[in-house]
N, C-alpha and C positions, 0 to 999 in steps of 0.2 A: 566299562567303567572309564570316563573323562574327566581327567583335572580342569576346573573352573576358577578361577581367579578372582576375588572380589573382593575389592578393599585388603590386596595385599595377605590376604585368606585364601590358601588353597581347599579347596574342596571336592568329592569324587560324586559325580554320577551314571547311573545309567545310561548308555544310549536311550534313545527314544524318550527322555526327558524334556519337555516344553522349558520356554524359557517364561514364559508363565509361573510354569510349579516354583520356579527360584526366585522370581520377583517376588511369588506372596508370602514367600522366606523371609525377604528383610522389607515388606512392603510396611512394615510397623518401626520401621528408623525413620521414613518416608513421612511429612504431615499430607505430601499428596500422592495423587494416586500414581502410580507406573504405567507406564504406557506403551512402552520400548526400550530395546536395551540395545549396546554396541559392543556387538563382541569383532575381539580385534581391531575394534576403531571402524568398524562396517556395521551399521542399523538393520535390525533383527526387527521382527513383526514376536509377539509372547506367543502366539500358538506358532512358529519356529519352533524347530525341536534340537538339541544338542549334537554336533556329528563332526569336532572335533576338539580338539584341547583347546584352551580358549580365555581369555584377560574381559570379562566380565563389565561395565556399565550402568547404570538404570540411570532414565529420562523419568521425570513427570509431568504432569498438566502447565508446571510452572515454566518448565525449561519448552525453549518455540518445537521445538521439534516434537515435544509427547503433546503441546495446545494444539497446534493444528491436528494429528494424528486424532484428538477427539472433533475439533472442527468436523476433521470429512465425515469421520464415523459417521456423525451427528446427522450429515448431510443424506447420506445411506439410508439413514434408520428411517429420515421422513420420506425420502421417493422409495422408500421400501414401502410405505403407510399409503402414498398418495396413488401407489399401482394395486394395492390391497384395495383401496376405497373406489377409487374414481375411474378402475381401467389401465390397463400397459399406456395406452396412447396418453392417458394423462402426466404418468411420471415422466415419459418419453421427451414431451413437452413444456416441461418444468422447468425453465433459464435458473440461474442459482446467478444471481447476478452483480448485487455489489452489497459491503456493509457500513451499515450505519450504526456506529457507537459496536454495542456488543449484538447488534442483530444482521442479519445474513435478511436480504430482500429475495425470495421468492417469488417469481412473475408465471403463472397460472397458462399465461400464453392464450388463453381463451378458451383450453379443454375444459377449465372445471375453475366454476364463482367464485371471486374472494369475499366472504360473511366471516361473521361470527359463529354460526353454526359449524361448518367447513373446518373452521381452524380447531374448534373443537374437539369437532371427527379422527381431526388430524394425527391431533395431543393424543388421545384418547388410543387411537390405531398405534401410536409410537411405543406407551406404554404398556402394552399388551405384548409386545413386540420385544420391549425389555425383559416384561417381567420370566419370557420365554428365553432368554439367553440363548439365541440362535447364533450360532457361528455365521463367521465371516471365513467362505473359502475363499482359497486365493488360489488361481491354475493357471499355467502359463501356457498361450494360445500360440499356432503361427502365427502371421501377422497375418495371410491369407484368410484363414479363419475362422478370425476375432472380427477383420471386415464380413465376413457370411453373415457370423452372430450376429454383428449389429444391423446389419444390414436388415438381415432378416426383422428387427425388432423397433424397423423402424426410424434406430437412430443414426439419419444419413451425416451429421456432428460428427463423429466418430468415426465413420467408414471416412470421411473425406477426410480425418485429424491423422487417422492409419494409412494413407496414400502417400504422404509425406516422411512416414517413420523409417527411419535406414535402418532399427533393428532387424533380426528376425522373431523375436518372437514379443507379445503384449501379454500384462498381466491383468487379468480378471476378475473381479470380485464375484462371491455369487453368496444372495442373502434369501433363505427360503425359496429359490425359485425367481428370481430376481438378479437378473445380470447386470452389471456397471462396468465402467472405466476409471479408474481416479488415478489422480497426478500426486501419487505417495504410497502411506503407508497408513494401516489402520488396527485397532481393537481388535481383539479373539473375537468378541459374541459381544452381543447387542445387552447385555448386564449392563456394562460399563460406561454407556450412556446415561448417566444420570441424571441429571439436572439441563432442563432443558425447558421451553415455552413456544407454542405458538400461537400467535393472533395476526386478525385480518388487518392489514395495514395497503391502502389506498386501495391499488387493484392487484393489489398480489397478496402475500405473506410474509411474514418477518417470522425467520425460526430462528428465537435470541437464546442465548448462550453464556455460560461462564464466559468471566475475563482470563487471561492469564494471570494478572494480578488475584482476583478471585475464585478459582476454581470449584469452589466449594458447595457455587448457589447462584440463582440466576436473581438482576437486579431487575428491577421494572423498567421499561421502555420509555427511556427518553426521547421523546423529537428530535430532531432537524429538520425542520421541514426546505429551508433553503440549500443545504446540502444536498437533502433528496430529490429533490427539482430539479441540480445543477447533474446530479449525476443520471438521474431521469434520461434528461436534454442530449445527456453524453448520451446515451442507451439508445434512445430512438434513433438521432445523429449514425449510426454506424447503422442498423436497419434500414434505413434510408441510402448506405449508399453500398449497401450489400455486403458488408466486411462485422461479423457480430462475433468470428472466431478467429482463430488462429490459422485452422485448412481455409477461411474465406479468403483471410489474408496472402497464403502461399498462393494458392488462388490466384490472386490479384496480379500479385511478382511473376507467377509463371505467366500470364498472359500477357505480357509488356505493358499494362493499362500503370504500371503502381504511379508512375513519373506523373503523371495528370493526377491520380487519386495524392499525392503530396501537392500539387497545385492546389486542388481543389479543397484541402482542410487548412491550407496552411490561408485561402482566399475568407476558408469560413472563421476563422480566428482571427483575423483581422479585420473585418467584420463587425465581428462580438465587441475589440477593444474601441473600432470606432464608436461605438455605439454606448459603451462606459462613457468614453469621452464626451459624447454628447448629449448625455445622462447629470455629467460632473455642471459643464458650461450650462445650461438649461437652468440649472439651480441659480444663477449669480452670483452668490456670495459665500460659493467655495474657496478656503486660501489653500487647503493642505487636507491633500490625497495624503490619506495613510495607505500603507499597503504592508501586511504579515501571510505568512505561508512557511506550510513546515520546510523541511531542509530538501536541496532541488527540486523544489516545487518551477524553479525558473522567474522568478519573483525578478531578475537584473534585468534579464530578455526585457519583460513583458512590460516593466516601468518603461527601457526606452524607447518600448513599441509606442506604449499611451503620451509618451510625449512626446510624438511626433504624430499621431490620430491632437492632441492637444494643441500643436504649434499649427495643424490646417485650420485650424478654430479658433485663431486669431490669440490662443492665451501664450503662455511667453515660460514655462513649463524648467523648473531649476529642482533637479536630483538634491534630497540629503539624507546619509545617514545613520540612526539612531544609535549603529556603532561609533559614533564618531562623542556623543553622547557619553560613554563608558563611564565609570570612574576610575582615577588612582589605580594600577596594579596592590595598592598596598592596606586598599581600602574594599578589595572585591572582596567579598560575602569567598567561604569556601563550604562544600555539601561535607556531607558525612565522612565522606572518606577524607577527607582535605583536602582537596584538589579546587582549584575556582572554579569557582558556580559564575560562567559569563550569562547563563542563562536566565538567570532568575533578571525579577524588577529591580531590586537592591543589587546590582550590578553598574548601573543606569542614575546619572544624574540626573532623575527625573525633577526635582525642585531646578535646575538651570536652563531644562530644556521649553517645561515652562513659561520662564523667565524670559526666557530669547526672543522664541515665536510669543507673544502675548506682545512682547516690544514691538516687533517686524507686521504682526497685525494692526498695530496701532499708527505702524508709517517710517515707526522709529531704522536706524541707518545701526545694525547689529553684526559683530561681529563673531563671525560663527566657528566654532575649533572643530580641530582635528587630532584623532586618536592615535599618537605614536605606538602601532603595537611592538615595536623592536624597544623603546623605554619601558612604553606600560601607563606610559603620562599624554592626559589633556594638553595639547600646543596650539598656541592664538598665533596663527603664520601671516595675516593680513586679510582676510576667508570674511569679506565686510559682504551685506545680502541687505539692501533696500527694498519692499514689494511697494512696484507698482500698479496699475486699477488691471494690465492683464496679467501679473506676474502669478505664481500659482506653485505651491511645493509638493514638492513629490517625497514623501515620505516612510522609506521603506527599513522593514526591526521585525522582528519576532512580535512585538509586543503592541504593533502599530494595531490592534484591534481594543488593547484593551484600555480602556476607560480611566485606567490611575494612568498614564503613559502621559494622555492632556486633557489632564483636571482642570486645567484652566482658561482653557481653551472652546467657545461656544461652538456649540450644535453642531448651528449652521455653517460654520466657518470650514467643518470636518466633512471627507467624505472617506472611506472607507470600505478598501478592497479587501478580499479574502481570496490568494491563489493556491490552486494544487494541480498535483497530480493528479487526477482521477480513472485511473485506470476505466477503459472502454467498450475493453474486448475478450474474452473468454478462448481457455483451452479448447471447452469446448460447451455445450449447453449444462454441461451437470457439474466443470472444474472454471472455478471462478481467481482471476489474477487477482491476487491483493495489488493494495496502488501502491503498499510499500514497495512492495519490490521491484515495481521501474523505479521510483525514488532512490531504492541503496542502488539499483545500476546505476543511474545518473551519474551517481553521488560519487559511487567507484571508480570509473571513467574520468568524468573531471575529476578527481583528486589526484589521481596515476598519472593525468594530464599536464599540469596545472600546480601540482606540490609535489610529483613525485614522492604520493603514497602509498603505500603496497598496500593492495586488495584487501591482507588480510589485517589492515591496520582499518581500513572503513569499517571490517565488518566486526570487527572487536569495538570501536567507539560506535556502530550504531545503536544497541539497549538505551547507551547513555540517550543519545540523540531525540530518539525514541521515546523518551521522558520528560526530557525538558519540552517536545511537542504537545505532550499529554498533557504539562504541566501550564505552561504560556501562551496555543497557543490554539490548540482545539476547544477551551472551556468558549475563547469568545470569537470564535468562526460565523455563529448567527448573527451576531451582533451586524455584521456586513451590512453595507450598501446593495454594493456587486459581490456577486462570487465569478473567480471565472477559472476552466478550466484547461491547465497547459499540456495535456497529454495529446501526444500523436498518435495517430489511430496506425502507426507506422512504423512507429521511434524503436520500439521493441526490437525490429528485424535488423535494423541502424545500430543500435548499443548490442546486438550481438557479437560482430567483427570486433569491436573493442573491449570488452566486455571476457572474451572467451579465456586469450591468453592471459587475462590477467590473474583468473580465477584460478586457472592450471598452473599458478606459479607456488600456490597454496602445498603444504606437503602433506601427506595423510600422517595422525598425528597432533598437529596442529588443533586449537580447538574450534576456529571456525574451519576447518575442514569439513566440517558436515554441512554447512551452509555453504560453501563454494558446489560442495556436490551436487547440493539440493537444485541451487542454479545454473549448474551446468548443463542438468536433466531436462531443465526446464526453456534454458535456450533452446537448446538442442532439439523442439519445436518447430519450428522458427527459421525459414529458410534467410538468407540473409539476406542484407541489400547494401549498397554503396552510397557512403552518406554524400558524393559528387552533386549527384539533385538536387540536393535541399538549397533551398533558396539560404542566401548568406544572415539573412535575421532571425531566420530560424527560430523557436526556444530550444530547439534539438541543438544546433549550432554551442550554445550556451557549453555544449556538457560533451562534445566530439572536437570542439575547436572548428577553426574557420566565418566566428561570427564578425560582421563587421559593426558590433560593436564594440565598446569596452569590459566585457568580462571573464 
């Protein structure tokens, strides 16, 4: 018998009791399904058994760990269904590419056709597998045996990934004779995956799943055509240069050819920035370039590089930050916790901004404010501006794409740009890298370098940052005239050196410890790359340091 402490209460359980059995006893106390547990601070899957006295905590689908476990399990369920209907090769060649809203885009890579009939077949097979409650069996293989297993199954991407693994063993999951590798945890059996849908989309399929905010149902798919096109373009570029997975990137690093690849991608980004600049100038009457994007998307470096491109075309760009139009601190709205809400539109003096911009558009001379973050007040220190024929304003801020922010300005005078960091590399074909992971690592490295902020604090603030993005940025992204992906295919290998020491500082027992361990395991897939070979105008320099711009 073992003593398990749950919510301060001690209970006795016999050896062999699964964490699922214990979770079932407490499930009615939670609104959402329990997905995993933590035994003495170590995440354990529900099919694992009690082996010692411990303190137990539960994580549901509302928790990040629990939600990601659900998504991961649903992906393997989908691929098992594809395997059963279309054969092993079809499952092997299915690539889980990126997320658009609550849909995961999965490309069949030519192994089976995307149409409504096949989408229906996949969903029906998933429903059969769900009803059977097939167990997910986890087995640890020696690394060489795992490589042979996946080589025999034609999964060369996994074989290549394991070639760079430092650990001696690899955990492999099996469901009904289908084997796969996943970075993270799984639910106990297929019956836990209750909510999903499959639709045909573009050349592939969308696996629609619940959101963490509403994990009990699947909402209808909301198209985001511009975002999808940007994602797909980035994926196609990675395919052209031969880097689609971490194993591909590690191969390039080992071959000594990454320096050339860095220059190639930097040139590609510069080309795209140049195209955006040409489009702006060709319109003839643009005076306001509105730039918005989520946290750590590289907006500042992008703005500088766009300004240089505009100068080559005869324009004279002037940067303006929407932050300078913050209302004085005493008028800043507060959130439900009583903290200042700097991310809502009401935190900005929208009326004054529009008055100033309209005067500038009319050719008047205007004194622009500068917000003093120490005093919490807007100040006027003689920053006068008057627009000539070649002058153009580059306005950066999270509300840049919101029409309410610039309601008084004529539509033809505005050019809206959405910038984000859309990760275009996978761990392997079935394990995608969420775009939020790259942005979190970017922010963590930059915060530590420029503000002395600990990684623990960055992780703690991240959910609040994400909520602000969901409310104030993402709803307006499709209104952009241009989208720019700031991700560099090699950057996670560069960020690794800077992020790992920060993450190792987070102590066991801290709420942020679980996320730190997950990110450390994630970074372990990459071989490290020095930042020395990065150009000094690289967007990556905004985070690791050494930029020629004032970022």
